[in-house]
N, C-alpha and C positions, 0 to 999 in steps of 0.2 A: 705814515710809518715816524711819526714824530716821539712816540714811546724809545723808539728804538737806537732813534739818535738820543736822546737823552742818557739812555741806560749804555749805552757804549760811551761816552759823556764820564758818565758816573762810575765805571770800572777802571779807566779810561786814570781817571786822576786816581782813584784806590791803589793805583798798578803804580805809579809815581809816589805815591804818599808812603809807600810799605818800599819802594825800590830807598827809597830815602831813611827811612828808617834801619834798615837791613844795612846799608850803607858808614851810616854814623854809629852805628853797631859794632860794625867793623872796624869803622877806622880806631875806635877806643880800645877793641878786643886783639888787638893787633896792629899797636900803636909805634911797634920798633919799624914794624916793617913799612906799614900804609901812610903813614907821615910822607916818606919818601918817594914812594912807587906812584909820580904823576901823570903814567898814564891810566891806573886805573882808576883815580882823580878823575881825568876826563873824561874816558869812556861810560860810569855813572853820573858823572853829571851832564853827560852830555842825552844818555838817555831818559833821568829826566826829563831835561828840558824838553825832549822831543816825547814825553808824554803829559803831560800837562799842555805842552801844544798845537794834540794831538784832543785830547778834551776838551779843550778850548773851539778846534774847529768843529766838531760832532755838536757842541752844545751850542753854539753858533746856528748852526745847521738846523737844529729840531725848532729854535727860538724864529726862525725864516716859516717853520710852520706852521697852518694852525691848525687848531684839536682837531681832533682825527673826527668825521662823520657815523652815527651812528648807522649802520647800513640794511637797508628792508631785507628782515632776515625773510622774510615771503615772497622775494624775487629771488635774493640766492639764497637759494635753498637744497632739498638733495635732487631735487630738476637737475640742475649745475648749466643754468644756464647760460654758459660763457664762449663768446668766441678769441679771446684774447686771454694770454696769461702770462702775468707777470711776474719772475719770483721775487722774492725779496728772503731774505735767513736773520731770524731775528739771534739776541745777544744769548745763546743759551747754551749749556755744558751736554745737553742731550736734542739735539736735530731737531729742532723746529723752525718750520716756511712760513710763509703763509704765502697765495696768490691775493697782489694783490691790484687795486681799478686807476686806473693811470692816473689817479690823482693821489695813491697813497693810500688810502683803508683801504680792510683788510679784508678780506673778504672767506676766503677759505683758512685752511690750517693743514698741513702735512705734518704729523708727528709719530713717532712709533709707535706701534699700539700698547695703550695702558695692561692691554690684557696678555702679554709678556712681561713684564715688570722684570726680572732678574736680563734680557736681553735687552729689554728699555733704554738700562743704566749701559751697558758696555760699549751702544751705539756710541757713549761719549768720549771713545777712541774711533778715529779716524778714520782707521783701516778696516772695523767692525761693520760701523754702517753701511756697508757698499753688500752685506749679500756674502761676499767673498770665502768669511770662514768656516758658516752658518744660516738660517734662513731666517731675513730680517724682514716685519712686518708693518707695516703705512696704512695711520689712519688719512682719509680722505675725510676732512667735516666742516659743517659751514660754526661761523665764531658764538654759536647758544651751541655748538655742542652733536650738533647730528653729524647721524655718520651717513656719507653721501657716497662713499668708498674704499676698499682696500688692500691694499697691492704690497704679495708678501714678492722678493727677489731670494733670489735660489742657484747656490752654485752646478748647475748638473756633474761639473769636471768637465769635459766638452765643450759648454756653453754656459751663459748663464741666462736663469729664466725669470719673467717679466709675468707672475701670475695677479691676473685684476678682475673682483670681485664689487660685485653694487654694496647695494645699502642694506639686501635680506643676505647678506653673504654668499649669494649664489656665482663658482665663474661665468663670467664673459667673456674673456683674450684669454690669451698667452702671447708674451713675446718674448723673442728669442735671439740671445745678441753674441754675439763673439766675445772671450774672456779680456784675450788682447787685440787689438787693434790700434794702429795710428788714428783710423776716421771713426767714430760713431755710426754706427751700422746696424740694422733690427731687421730683424721677418716679424709681418704682427696677422698672430690670426687669430678668427672665432672661436668658438664656447664651442662649435663641432672639426676646428684641425683644419676648418678652410683657408689656402693663405687667404690673407685681404688684402695684405701692404706691403713694403718694401722701403725702407728708408737708408740712406747713406751723408755722411755731410761733405759737403762743398769743399772743404779743403778742415784744414788738422787744429783750426781755430775754432769747430764747429756748428759754422753754417748749411745748416742745412732746408731743405726743401722736402716734404713726401707728395710726391703724385702717384695719383691713382694711378692704376694697366692701364689706362684711354688719358691717360694725361694728363689730369685736370690735378688743381695746385688743389690737397687738403691742406697744409699746415706749415708754417714760414717759424726755422728757431734761428735767434738771432742770440748771440753770448758778443755781451760788448754795448755799442754803442744804438736808441732806438728810440722811435719818436717824440719818447717820453722823458727819454736822459736827462733834458734841460728845468725838467719839472727838477723844483725842491726835493721832493719827495725823493729823488732819484740819482741827485746829484751831485751826495755828497761820501759816493761809491762808483769806484773808475768801471772799473763794469758789473755787467748789468744781465739778468736774462727774462728774452721777451719768447714768448709763441701767438704767432696772429694765425686763429684757426676758418678753416671755410665757414660760411655759415649754412649752410646745412649739410653737416657732423651727424652723426649719428647720436647720441645718448651712451651707448658704449663704444664707438668713436673717440670723445670727448675726455671720456675715463679716462681710457688707454693710452688716450695721448700727451695726459693731466703727469702720471706716473710714471710715463718712459719720458719727459723735459726731465722729470723731479727725478728721475735716479743720472740722467747726464747733466743736470744742474747738480747737484750735486756731488760729485764726481769732480766739476771742473779745475 
């Protein structure tokens, strides 16, 4: 995650410089008014200082991290052999998230599909990226670009539908969620429309335990602090998302949980 912190530092520093340039220009253009407006001077000056402070904070965090190791692409392949999901958002106009290891190395990437370029660009607007107004498809890929899965989020008016496909683009599962709810809820169906699991948050803050009908724990979702949060790869962000999966989940269940928890994470 070193590159994310470096990019954050870079963009916040550029933002502070841009704010300073605009401020100086306004002072000279409207000098009769601006010279006497001490409140505006204070607010803009404070904003510049905050942006500069933020840039140094993230740069310092980046310097604490070692260079990112190259992950063995044969292991982190389209077979998706993971038992935990740590979500990190990249610094990008287009939603771009990574599933990272406990030390911050990027394993997989989730981003709007490049097969729909217009919709992809529209996801830069936060209100449009969740599929509320038109269907949005996301690709889950390895870091070398191989498709692992893709899923489509669609508003069906009475509920939100999450349709999950494997790397061959064959449908493997469907998740149904309420459009508006204080707590995250979902019902998981397989490709034959058989009900597999039900999910419900323990609280409005997002903690979720997913159990089978027999009561076996299948996954836990935690938004906030988690076991690796003190690692430098995560400590610069106040809140993080960690999903722990049961070791004996099927490939279909893992892909479905990854898609569902990404949807919930993106809407936190």
